[in-house]
N, C-alpha and C positions, 0 to 999 in steps of 0.2 A: 263302393266305395273300397272293397280292399282288392280289387281288379285295378283303380286305378294309382292306389297306391304301392302295387305292385309292380304297376307300370313306369310309376314319378321313378323308382327304385332299381329298376332294370337301367332306365334313362342315364339316372345317376350315376349307374356301375359302371355303363359304356362310356362315358366325357369323362370319368377316371380314368378308367384304362386307358383311354385317348391321349390323358395328360401324360399319364405314367409312361404310356413309350413314345410319347415326344419329347420327355425327357430326357430316355434313352437311348435315342437317335441323336439327339441333340448331345450326349456326355460319349457321342461311340465313337471321335475322331483320335485319330492315333497320334498320342503324343510321341513328338519327334525334337529332337535339341538341335543347332546350328550354333557352331563358333564361328566367330568376327575376328574382331580385334577390338582394338580403345575404342571406352567409351565416346570417345571424342574424332572418332578417327572416320575413314568412307564405309566402309566394309561391314559395321557392325546400322549402318543406314539402309545401305543394301541387305540384308538381313530383315529388318524390318520391316522393309517392303516386302523382300520374299513370301515372311509370314500375313502379312495383312492381303496381297493380291492374290498370291500362287496358291500358297497352303489350304483353305478353307477349302476351296474346288475341290480341292485332293482329299478330303474328309483327313489331313493333317492339324492337328495343333503344334505347332511349330513354333519353343521358346526359343531366345534369343541370347546368347551368350558372347558377355565379352570373352577376351582373347590376352598375351600377350602378341600373338601374332600367328602366321601362316607357318612356321616350323611348331610351334605348338599345337595348334589345328590338325597339324599331321598326326601327330604322334597321340593324341586325342579320340578322333576319328577312330583310330586303331584300339584304340584300351577303353574309353569312356562310357557305358552304358549310357543308351539313349540319344548320343552324338550319330546321327546318320548322314548329314553334311557338313560342308567344311569350307572357309574364300583360302583360296591359297595360291601365292605370287609364282608366277610360271620357274623364278630362278629356284625359288625354294623346292619345288619337285624337281625338278632338273637335277638339284645339286643330291638330292637322294637319291637317284639314280645312278647317277654319278657313284656315288661311294658304294653304293648296290657292287654295280659292276666292278669297282676294287677291291670287293671282297667282303664289304664291311654288313656282317651278316644280320645282325639289329637295322643295319639302313636297309638291307631286302627285304627284312620281315614286315618292316612298316609301312614302305611303298608299293610291293609287289599286287595287292591285294587291293589296293587303292584303282577308283575309277576314275575319268571326265565323262561329268554330265553337260559340260559348256562351257565356253572361253565364254569370258564378259569382256572387260573394258581394260584401258592402261591406266596404270598407277604414275601418277608424277613422283617424281623421285626429290626432294629439295633441300639444299646445302646452304642453313642460316648459318650469317654470320653475324659480328656486329656490323654498325653501321658506319663505325672510324676505323676497319680492318683494312688490311693493305691486301686482305684476298678480294678477288674480284673477280674468279674462273673457277671451276671446280679445279681446274688441272691445276691452280696453285696448295691444294691443302695437303701436298708430299707430307708436311713435314708439321701438319697444324696436332691442336689436341681436338681428338672427332671424338664427338658423340655417339655409337651406332645404334645405338638401342638395348632395347631388354634381352637380353639372353634365349633363345628359340622363338626371338620375334622374325619375322617377315624381314621387317627394318636392318637387322642387324645381319641378316646373311648377304641383304644387298648393297648394305653399306662397304661389307668388308670384301665381298666380289670385286666389286666396282673400283675398291681402292689395289686392288691385287693385279688385276686388269690393268688399270692401268699406269703400273707402277710396278709393275712384276714384284712384288712381294705385301710380304702379311704388314697392317699397319703397327708401328713399335708396342708390343703389349703397355709401355709406359704413356703411351699417347692415347689408347685406345677406352673409351667407361661406356656402360650398360643401362642408364638411368632412361628412366621414360623421357618422354617429348619434353613432356613441362617440367617436370625437374632439372636436364639438362637446361634451358631456356634459362630457368634460373640461374642459374651456375655460370652461363653463358654474357649476359647482362650485371648479373652480380658480382658475385667473386672473380671472373671472368679467367679462372682455373678450366675454361673450354676454350677452344677455336669456333668449331664449327661442331652443328647439332644436325644428324639428316636424320630427315621427315621422311617417310612414304606412304603416300593418299592419294586419293584419285579426286579431284577439283572439281569445286570447289570445297577443297578441307575445313571443316568446324575450327578447329585450331587455329588457323591459320585467319580465317575468316574473322574470326571473334574477335582479332585485335585490331586496338582503336589508332585510331590514326596517327595519334605520338609514336607508336611504333617505329615507323618509319626511321623517328630520329635514333632508334638504339639498333635493329638491328636490319638486317638486308638480307636477300635473294644471289646467291653468287649463280650465273649464267654457266651453261656448257656449249664450249668451243667446239664443233664438229669436228674442224678442219686442223686442231692440235693435233701433232701424232702419239698424245698418249689418248686420245681418244677412239682411235681404230679399234683400239683389241675391245671395248668398252659396248662400242655399236654391233659387236659378234654375238652381244649376248643382249644387251641392249636397244630399246628405241627412241628414235631422236621426238621429242617430243616439245611442247607451247605450253608453257605456264602464259596465263593470258591476264593481264593486268584488269580485265572486267573480274575477273574472278576476286581479285586479290586487292583493290581500291586503297585499303590504306595502306598498302605495302610496295604497291607498285605503280609507276606510269607510265610503263611501257611493257608490251609482252618481253619474256626471256624466254632463249632457247633453252629445252632441260633435257632430262631423259626420263625413261618411262620405263613401267616392268607391266607383262598383263597377269591379271588376276582372272584366274577360273570358281568355278561353282563343281566340287568334287564330293562324290562318296566312297562308299566302299563296295565290294563285289558280292553282293547278296544278292541268295542264288534261291530262299524259300520262298515258297509262292505267296503268299501273303502279301510279302514283303515287295517281292519284284513286282508285282498288282500294284501296290499303292504306288510306287516311282513310276509305275506308268504312267496313274492319274493326276500323278505332281505336272510330269512333262506335258501332258494335253491341257492339263489348265496355264501351265509357263506359257507352252504355246498361243492357246485362248487367250490369255488376257497383256500376254507381252503389250500391247498395244496401250495399253492404262496403265503397264507400270513405267514407258518411256512420257507418259504425259501426266501422270501423277506422283510417281516416286521419284530418287534423287536424279539429277541432272546428269550423271555417268550412265543412266540407261538408256539415254540418246546414244550414247557412242558405241552402244551393243546391237548387235546384226544377231539376228536369230537362225544360224548358219552351223555349219559342221566341220569345218576344215580338218585338213590333215593335222595331226598330230606329231609332237618328236615322235625319236626314235626311242620305244619304252613305252609310250603313251598313250592309257588304250583307255575307248567309251564305254561306258557302263551300259549293256545289251538294251536292259528294260526302256531306260531313258530314249536313246538313239533311235528305235525302232518308232516310237511314237514323236518324237521330234521330226524325224527326216517323213513321214508320213505327212504330218500337217506342216513342213516346208512346202514338200512338192506340191500338197493340194496347193497351198497358199501361190506358190509360183505359176499356177495354171489361171491365174485373174490377175486382169490387168487393173492398173491402177485408176483408180474413176475420172481424176485428172486429163488421161489419155484415151478414153473412150468417147465414142460418136451415139448420139441421140439412138440412135440403133439399137447399140450394142447396150445403153444404157435400160431400154426398153426390153430387150429380151432378158433381162438379168444376165450376162457377160462381165460386167466389172466388179472390180474388188468391194 
């Protein structure tokens, strides 16, 4: 009897120990954070997709944080404990580099240690005005009262940069405001103290998708006319895009020519071995689960290419993630799509 009780005690102890170990392993995920943008924007949905689909396989517990936007994200990635990832617009990243090159030491300290994990997709730039306004195109906004977005946001940088490129100078201070998208839209159609609200978000953008059919009687989107003289300079920094009517059926009856800016997934130049190893696992998971992101994540994932194109001058990739992604991309490149495979190739296992 004593032996049996002893055996039962040993077995119970082993089971309890196994349970404790399981709990320990389950809680061993490294806590990281990613800064995105507003709660109703595209960036935060992209961040949530990464946290759900990519981070767990890399043993990362990823917290998705809202923010004012890209300019704030650069600062928080540099200074805020735990923030290891940021979503940043290309023009914001370039603006920091330009300021650093011009001698701004603070800009240099903030941007030089940052590294690109991979380019993502193009974010559309929307210019919203009242439905009864005389404005019809982006080229008409020169003397308008414009909400450029909150300070330190990517939207504010994009709006002010575009205006300067198109019209050769800054928006007059009396004509610029720095409200959130929601507050600005209220003023646009309420007291009419604003003429234009600039929004930067990948389509379909939740803020615009959520608008009711009645919204078409209150607001409209301005088209971008690429052949106009004011457009040439803008197209050196931004890319032509199309806002699809299918993205916003309550607002648009037909597709609208527009502009877009590239989004990037960015990190810091971490050199500690354990951090570098974690980022290597993250890149491996990103490559292995990329098809799931495109199938189940935000529609913008379907515009992302698993590729490492050349970056602009002063931009650098992060080596630990680059090695993993390049190896994964090279491996995938050796495989042929199933649709192009012959029966023999499929039997031999030579198809993707």
